[in-house]
C-alpha positions in Angstrom: 108.9 1.6 11.1 108.8 3.8 14.1 109.8 6.9 12.1 106.6 8.8 12.7 105.3 7.3 15.9 106.8 10.1 17.9 104.3 12.9 17.1 106.9 15.5 18.3 109.1 14.6 15.3 106.5 13.5 12.9 106.5 15.2 9.4 103.9 17.8 9.1 104.2 19.3 5.6 103.3 17.5 2.4 106.9 17.6 1.3 108.1 16.0 4.5 105.4 13.3 4.5 105.9 12.4 0.9 109.7 12.3 1.3 109.1 9.8 4.1 106.9 7.7 1.9 109.3 8.0 -1.0 112.1 6.6 1.2 110.0 3.6 2.1 109.0 3.1 -1.5 112.6 3.2 -2.8 114.0 0.8 -0.1 114.0 -2.6 -1.7 115.7 -4.0 1.5 112.7 -3.1 3.5 114.8 -1.6 6.3 111.8 -0.1 8.2 110.0 -3.5 8.2 113.1 -5.2 9.4 113.4 -2.6 12.2 109.8 -3.2 13.2 110.4 -7.0 13.5 113.7 -6.6 15.5 112.2 -4.1 17.9 110.3 -6.8 19.8 111.4 -10.4 20.1 108.9 -12.8 18.5 107.4 -10.4 16.0 106.5 -11.8 12.6 106.2 -10.2 9.2 103.7 -11.6 6.6 104.1 -10.5 3.0 101.2 -10.3 0.6 100.9 -9.9 -3.1 98.3 -7.8 -4.9 95.4 -7.5 -5.4 93.6 -8.1 -2.1 94.3 -9.8 1.2 92.4 -9.5 4.5 94.9 -7.4 6.4 92.7 -7.5 9.4 93.6 -11.1 10.1 97.3 -10.5 9.7 97.1 -7.5 12.1 95.0 -9.5 14.6 97.7 -12.2 14.6 100.2 -9.5 15.8 102.0 -9.6 12.5 103.1 -6.8 10.2 101.4 -7.0 6.8 104.0 -6.2 4.1 102.7 -5.3 0.7 105.0 -6.8 -2.1 104.3 -5.3 -5.5 107.4 -6.5 -7.3 110.8 -4.8 -7.6 109.7 -1.9 -9.7 112.0 -0.1 -12.1 115.0 0.2 -9.7 115.9 -3.5 -9.7 117.4 -5.6 -12.5 115.9 -9.0 -12.8 118.5 -11.6 -13.4 117.8 -14.7 -11.4 114.0 -14.3 -11.6 114.0 -14.8 -15.3 115.3 -18.3 -14.8 112.1 -19.2 -13.0 109.4 -17.8 -15.3 109.1 -17.6 -19.1 109.5 -14.1 -20.7 105.9 -13.9 -22.1 104.2 -13.2 -18.7 104.0 -10.1 -16.7 107.1 -8.9 -14.8 105.8 -8.9 -11.2 106.3 -12.6 -10.4 109.8 -12.5 -11.9 110.8 -9.5 -9.9 109.2 -10.9 -6.7 111.3 -14.1 -7.2 114.3 -11.8 -7.6 113.5 -10.1 -4.3 113.4 -13.6 -2.7 116.5 -15.2 -4.2 118.7 -12.1 -3.5 117.9 -12.2 0.2 115.8 -9.0 0.3 112.9 -10.9 1.9 114.9 -13.2 4.2 113.2 -11.6 7.2 109.7 -12.4 6.0 108.1 -15.2 8.0 105.0 -15.8 5.9 103.7 -15.1 2.4 100.1 -14.8 1.2 99.4 -15.2 -2.6 95.8 -14.0 -3.3 94.1 -15.4 -6.4 94.6 -12.9 -9.3 95.6 -15.2 -12.2 97.3 -18.5 -12.9 100.8 -16.9 -12.6 100.3 -15.7 -9.0 98.7 -19.0 -8.1 101.7 -20.9 -9.5 104.1 -18.5 -7.7 102.6 -19.6 -4.4 103.6 -23.2 -5.1 107.1 -22.2 -6.3 107.6 -20.2 -3.2 106.9 -23.2 -1.0 109.6 -25.1 -2.9 112.1 -22.3 -3.0 111.6 -21.2 0.6 110.4 -24.2 2.6 110.9 -22.5 6.0 108.5 -19.7 5.1 104.8 -20.3 5.8 103.1 -19.8 2.4 99.4 -19.6 1.7 97.5 -19.5 -1.6 94.5 -17.4 -0.7 91.6 -18.2 -3.1 88.9 -15.6 -3.2 85.4 -16.5 -4.5 84.1 -15.8 -8.0 80.5 -16.6 -7.0 78.9 -13.7 -5.1 75.9 -15.5 -3.8 76.2 -15.2 0.0 75.1 -18.8 0.5 77.7 -20.1 -2.0 80.6 -17.7 -2.4 80.0 -16.2 1.0 80.2 -19.5 2.8 83.2 -20.5 0.8 85.0 -17.3 1.6 84.2 -17.6 5.3 85.8 -21.0 5.3 88.9 -19.7 3.5 89.2 -16.9 6.0 89.0 -19.4 8.9 91.7 -21.5 7.2 93.9 -18.4 6.9 93.2 -17.6 10.6 94.4 -21.1 11.6 97.5 -20.8 9.4 98.4 -17.5 11.1 97.8 -19.1 14.5 100.2 -21.9 13.6 102.8 -19.4 12.4 102.7 -17.2 15.5 101.9 -19.7 18.2 99.1 -17.5 19.5 95.3 -17.7 19.4 93.5 -15.1 17.3 90.3 -14.4 19.2 87.2 -12.8 17.8 87.9 -9.7 19.8 91.4 -9.5 18.3 89.8 -9.5 14.8 87.1 -7.0 15.8 89.8 -4.6 17.1 91.7 -4.9 13.8 88.5 -4.4 11.8 87.9 -1.2 13.6 91.4 0.1 12.9 91.1 -0.8 9.2 87.7 0.8 9.0 89.4 4.0 10.2 92.0 3.4 7.5 89.5 2.9 4.8 87.6 6.1 5.8 90.8 8.1 5.8 91.8 6.6 2.4 88.4 7.5 1.0 88.9 11.0 2.4 92.2 11.4 0.6 90.7 10.2 -2.7 87.7 12.4 -2.3 90.0 15.4 -1.5 92.0 14.6 -4.6 88.9 14.4 -6.8 87.7 17.8 -5.5 91.1 19.6 -5.6 93.6 17.5 -7.7 96.1 20.3 -7.8 96.5 20.1 -4.0 96.9 16.2 -4.0 98.9 15.1 -7.1 98.4 11.4 -7.8 102.2 10.8 -7.6 101.9 11.9 -4.0 98.8 10.0 -3.2 100.2 6.9 -4.8 103.3 7.1 -2.6 101.1 7.7 0.5 99.1 4.6 -0.2 102.1 2.4 -1.1 103.9 3.4 2.1 100.8 2.4 4.1 101.3 -1.2 2.9 104.7 -1.3 4.6 103.8 0.0 8.1 101.4 -0.6 10.9 97.9 0.5 10.2 97.9 2.8 13.3 100.9 4.6 11.9 99.3 4.9 8.4 96.2 6.4 9.9 98.3 9.1 11.5 100.1 9.7 8.3 96.9 10.0 6.3 95.4 12.4 8.7 98.6 14.5 8.7 98.7 14.6 4.9 95.0 15.7 4.6 95.6 18.5 7.0 98.8 19.6 5.3 97.5 19.4 1.8 94.3 21.3 2.7 96.4 24.1 4.3 99.0 24.5 1.5 98.4 26.8 -1.4 99.3 25.2 -4.7 98.8 26.6 -8.2 95.8 25.3 -10.2 96.6 24.4 -13.8 94.5 24.0 -16.9 94.6 20.2 -16.8 92.0 17.7 -17.8 90.4 15.3 -15.3 91.4 11.7 -16.0 90.6 8.3 -14.6 93.2 5.5 -14.9 92.2 1.8 -15.0 94.0 -1.5 -15.7 96.8 -1.1 -13.2 95.3 -3.1 -10.4 98.0 -5.7 -10.0 101.5 -5.0 -11.5 102.1 -1.3 -10.7 103.4 1.3 -13.2 106.7 3.0 -12.6 106.3 6.1 -10.5 107.8 8.1 -13.4 104.9 6.9 -15.6 102.4 8.3 -13.1 104.3 11.5 -13.1 104.5 11.6 -16.9 100.7 11.4 -17.2 100.5 14.3 -14.8 103.1 16.3 -16.6 101.2 15.7 -19.9 98.4 17.9 -18.6 96.3 15.4 -16.7 94.8 15.5 -13.2 94.2 11.8 -12.3 91.1 12.0 -10.2 90.2 8.2 -10.1 92.4 5.1 -10.4 92.8 1.5 -9.5 96.4 1.6 -8.3 97.3 -0.6 -5.3 93.6 -1.5 -4.5 94.2 -3.3 -1.2 93.1 -0.6 1.1 90.2 0.4 -1.1 89.0 -3.0 -2.1 86.2 -2.9 0.4 84.1 0.2 -0.2 82.3 0.4 3.1 83.0 -0.3 6.8 83.1 -3.9 8.0 80.7 -4.4 10.9 82.4 -4.9 14.2 79.4 -6.7 15.8 78.8 -10.4 15.7 81.0 -13.0 14.0 84.0 -11.1 12.6 84.8 -13.8 10.0 81.2 -13.7 8.7 81.4 -9.9 8.7 84.6 -9.9 6.6 83.1 -12.5 4.2 79.9 -10.5 3.8 81.8 -7.3 3.2 83.8 -8.9 0.4 80.8 -10.4 -1.2 78.6 -7.3 -1.0 80.9 -4.2 -1.0 84.1 -5.0 -3.0 85.2 -3.1 -6.1 84.9 -4.4 -9.6 88.2 -5.2 -11.1 89.7 -7.5 -13.7 90.3 -10.5 -11.4 86.7 -10.6 -10.3 84.0 -12.3 -12.3 81.0 -10.3 -13.4 78.2 -12.8 -14.2 75.9 -10.5 -16.2 77.4 -9.1 -19.4 75.3 -5.9 -19.1 76.9 -5.2 -15.8 80.4 -5.3 -17.1 82.0 -1.8 -16.9 79.0 -0.3 -15.0 81.2 0.2 -11.9 83.9 2.0 -13.9 81.4 4.3 -15.5 79.8 5.2 -12.1 83.2 5.9 -10.7 84.2 8.1 -13.6 81.0 10.1 -13.2 81.4 10.3 -9.4 85.0 11.7 -9.8 83.9 14.0 -12.7 86.6 12.6 -14.9 86.5 13.8 -18.5 88.2 10.8 -20.0 89.8 7.4 -19.2 93.3 6.1 -19.8 93.3 2.3 -19.7 96.9 1.5 -18.8 97.6 -2.2 -18.9 100.7 -4.2 -17.8 102.1 -6.2 -20.7 101.1 -9.8 -20.7 98.5 -9.2 -17.9 95.7 -11.6 -19.1 92.9 -10.4 -16.8 93.5 -6.7 -17.7 94.0 -7.4 -21.4 90.8 -9.5 -21.5 88.9 -6.8 -19.7 90.2 -3.9 -21.8 88.0 -4.3 -24.9 84.9 -4.9 -22.9 85.5 -1.9 -20.6 86.4 0.3 -23.5 83.3 -0.7 -25.4 81.2 0.3 -22.4 83.1 3.6 -22.2 82.3 4.3 -25.8 78.7 3.5 -25.4 78.6 5.9 -22.4 80.2 8.6 -24.5 83.4 8.7 -22.4 86.6 9.4 -24.3 89.4 7.0 -23.7 92.8 5.8 -24.9 94.8 2.7 -24.0 98.5 1.7 -23.7 100.6 -1.0 -22.1 103.6 -0.8 -19.8 105.8 -2.9 -17.6 106.9 -2.1 -14.0 110.4 -1.4 -15.4 109.3 0.8 -18.3 112.1 3.3 -19.0 110.8 5.2 -22.1 108.3 7.7 -20.7 108.3 10.2 -23.6 106.0 8.2 -25.9 103.5 7.8 -23.0 103.7 11.4 -22.1 103.1 12.4 -25.7 100.1 10.1 -26.0 98.6 11.3 -22.8 99.3 14.9 -23.8 97.6 14.5 -27.1 94.6 12.9 -25.4 94.5 15.8 -22.9 94.6 18.4 -25.7 91.9 16.6 -27.6 89.6 16.7 -24.6 90.2 20.4 -24.2 89.4 21.0 -27.8 86.5 18.8 -28.5 84.8 17.6 -25.3 
């Protein structure tokens, strides 16, 4: 976890930075997070599942937020299949596998945000399976009236604050939260800068690199990730990379269970520059800075109600607004088409897909759709489908 704290030895080229991120991504024993915890007596690690958790509160409690996005395609699920039926997505089963095989035995707390019934039920199972781990089901609002959903969410944040205080034995002051908000505002600005840079010059910031950069940030202190983001931006801007005749693509549907890294690379190898996506949304869920003045809990609640992205686990009350966010993002990124890549058995994404695709059709935006699992091994069909889509855009758009 302290691998890049010493600026004298910090990686400076994109190759070095991404190699560092790849090592964190591949390590299912979370060695760096364990080292962070062991470096100072009394430190705590709090894991969180996708799609969104208020990382500011975890940081303000002096804990390390640890993003847990399943076991990916590098881990065989054996024990996890005994806890969940086979006709649900793979992320809860592989998360259980991480737990029962001891890979998460250093994690002191777990936050399960509301995404779907499966993740909600996983929070209850975790309490039974690991009774010594503080576990919290974090229920986000589906009513976005500030007087209803906003008040509810502020109460939920306060309850989370109290739970973290009980876990750590320390008081989380308003000033602690404000300092953390300021750091995460810096992080959000840097993340937006990386995504804007990719949209302008996607040949200089391949999505397979950007994805690793973002995933690594969910396994380290925010201060370290801010330095890493700044270093990557400077290195990518300075490096000369060849520009190819690729089409500009947006990818949606992958907000929770993540695709294998090879799937992301396969889409790129098929002739696509991914210039917009909803991978690992945590550090992009709030689209604007959170105010650091006044009540920090109220500020976080207001930011969620007013400035959070549209995604499949959020209710859109007016039918005519469904998909509007996606179309705006596609146009902003100047994407020529959309790939709707949905995890198998993901109810929120699969329910959203026909509605979003209908809006894309009405807007004249070409699109295709396919399904995947986090352990998908056969990339050739996906590469062929994405390649055919890219060729069709070149020929007929």
